[in-house]
SERO-4910 file (N, C-alpha, C, O; in steps of 0.05 Angstrom, whole numbers):
BEGIN
 pado doro    nc1    nc2    nc3   cac1   cac2   cac3    cc1    cc2    cc3    oc1    oc2    oc3
  Met    A   -325    134   -259   -302    145   -246   -299    134   -217   -277    130   -208
  Asp    A   -322    130   -204   -321    119   -177   -308     92   -176   -294     85   -157
  Asp    A   -311     76   -197   -299     50   -199   -269     51   -198   -255     34   -186
  Val    A   -258     72   -210   -229     76   -210   -219     81   -182   -199     70   -174
  Phe    A   -233     98   -167   -224    104   -139   -228     80   -121   -211     75   -104
  Val    A   -249     65   -125   -253     41   -109   -231     20   -115   -220      8    -97
  Ala    A   -224     17   -141   -203     -2   -148   -177      6   -136   -162    -10   -126
  Tyr    A   -170     32   -138   -145     42   -126   -145     37    -96   -125     27    -85
  Gly    A   -167     44    -83   -168     41    -54   -166     12    -45   -152      5    -26
  Glu    A   -178     -6    -60   -176    -35    -54   -148    -45    -59   -137    -61    -44
  Gly    A   -135    -35    -80   -108    -42    -86    -89    -32    -64    -71    -46    -55
  His    A    -94     -8    -55    -78      4    -33    -80    -13     -8    -60    -19      5
  Ala    A   -105    -20     -1   -109    -36     23    -96    -63     21    -84    -73     40
  Asp    A    -98    -76     -3    -86   -102     -7    -55    -99     -6    -42   -117      5
  Gly    A    -44    -78    -17    -15    -74    -17     -5    -71     12     16    -82     19
  Arg    A    -19    -56     28    -11    -52     56    -12    -79     71      4    -84     89
  Ala    A    -32    -95     64    -35   -121     77    -17   -143     66    -16   -165     77
  Gly    A     -4   -137     44     15   -156     32      1   -178     16     11   -200     14
  Arg    A    -22   -172      5    -36   -191    -12    -42   -179    -39    -41   -155    -43
  Thr    A    -49   -197    -58    -56   -188    -85    -80   -203    -94    -82   -227    -90
  Asp    A    -98   -189   -107   -122   -202   -120   -117   -202   -150   -120   -182   -164
  Ala    A   -108   -225   -160   -101   -227   -188   -124   -221   -207   -120   -209   -228
  Ala    A   -148   -228   -199   -171   -223   -216   -176   -193   -218   -182   -183   -240
  Arg    A   -173   -178   -196   -177   -149   -198   -155   -136   -214   -159   -117   -229
  Ala    A   -131   -147   -211   -108   -135   -226   -111   -139   -256   -101   -123   -272
  Arg    A   -125   -160   -264   -129   -166   -293   -154   -153   -305   -159   -155   -329
  Asn    A   -170   -140   -288   -195   -128   -297   -189   -107   -319   -173    -89   -314
  Pro    A   -201   -110   -343   -194    -91   -365   -202    -62   -359   -190    -44   -371
  Glu    A   -221    -58   -342   -230    -30   -337   -216    -17   -314   -210      7   -315
  Thr    A   -210    -32   -293   -199    -20   -269   -174    -33   -259   -163    -26   -238
  Gly    A   -163    -52   -274   -140    -67   -266   -115    -49   -262   -100    -53   -243
  Ala    A   -112    -30   -280    -88    -12   -278    -90      5   -252    -70      9   -239
  Asp    A   -114     14   -246   -118     30   -222   -113     13   -197   -101     23   -177
  Tyr    A   -122    -11   -197   -118    -30   -175    -87    -34   -171    -77    -33   -149
  Gln    A    -73    -38   -193    -45    -43   -192    -29    -19   -181    -10    -22   -166
  Val    A    -37      5   -189    -24     29   -179    -29     31   -149    -11     38   -133
  Gly    A    -54     26   -140    -60     26   -112    -44      5    -97    -35     10    -74
  Leu    A    -41    -18   -109    -26    -40    -97      3    -31    -92     14    -36    -70
  Val    A     16    -19   -112     43    -10   -109     45     12    -88     63     12    -71
  Asp    A     26     31    -88     26     52    -68     23     40    -40     36     50    -21
  Gly    A      6     21    -37      2      8    -11     26     -7     -2     33     -6     22
  Arg    A     40    -20    -20     65    -34    -12     86    -14     -4    101    -19     15
  Leu    A     88      8    -18    107     29    -11    100     41     17    118     46     33
  Ala    A     75     46     22     66     56     48     74     37     70     83     45     91
  Ala    A     69     11     66     76     -9     86    106    -10     91    115    -12    114
  Phe    A    122     -7     70    151     -6     72    160     18     88    177     16    106
  Glu    A    148     41     82    155     66     96    149     63    126    164     72    143
  Asp    A    126     52    132    118     48    160    138     30    175    147     36    197
  Ala    A    146      9    161    165    -10    173    193      3    177    206     -1    197
  Leu    A    201     19    157    226     33    159    226     53    182    246     55    197
  Val    A    205     69    185    203     88    207    204     74    233    217     83    252
  Ala    A    189     52    236    189     37    261    217     26    267    225     26    291
  Ala    A    231     17    247    258      6    252    277     29    260    294     25    278
  Ile    A    275     52    248    292     75    256    285     83    284    304     89    300
  Arg    A    260     85    291    252     93    318    263     73    339    273     80    360
  Lys    A    262     47    332    272     26    350    302     29    353    313     27    376
  Ala    A    316     34    331    345     36    332    354     61    348    375     61    361
  Met    A    338     82    345    346    107    358    337    107    388    348    123    404
  Gly    A    318     91    395    310     89    423    300    116    434    284    130    421
  Asp    A    309    123    457    301    147    471    311    172    459    302    194    466
  Gln    A    329    171    440    340    195    428    319    211    413    322    235    410
  Leu    A    297    198    404    276    211    389    255    224    407    238    239    397
  Asp    A    256    217    432    235    227    450    240    255    461    224    265    477
  Gly    A    260    268    452    263    295    461    286    300    477    291    323    486
***
């Protein structure tokens, strides 16, 4: 079970960094977990970028 969490975590980190490990993604035991983590990481990176863009566009209006 720990392998599943490790694979997910590594996928999440890779997704946030914008990279993919094809060998891990094809692993028959943990590849699916890596891929889910990868997608979650990419989504998290997108959300961070979106929030940063909104904050930049709003400028001082968000500071109170």
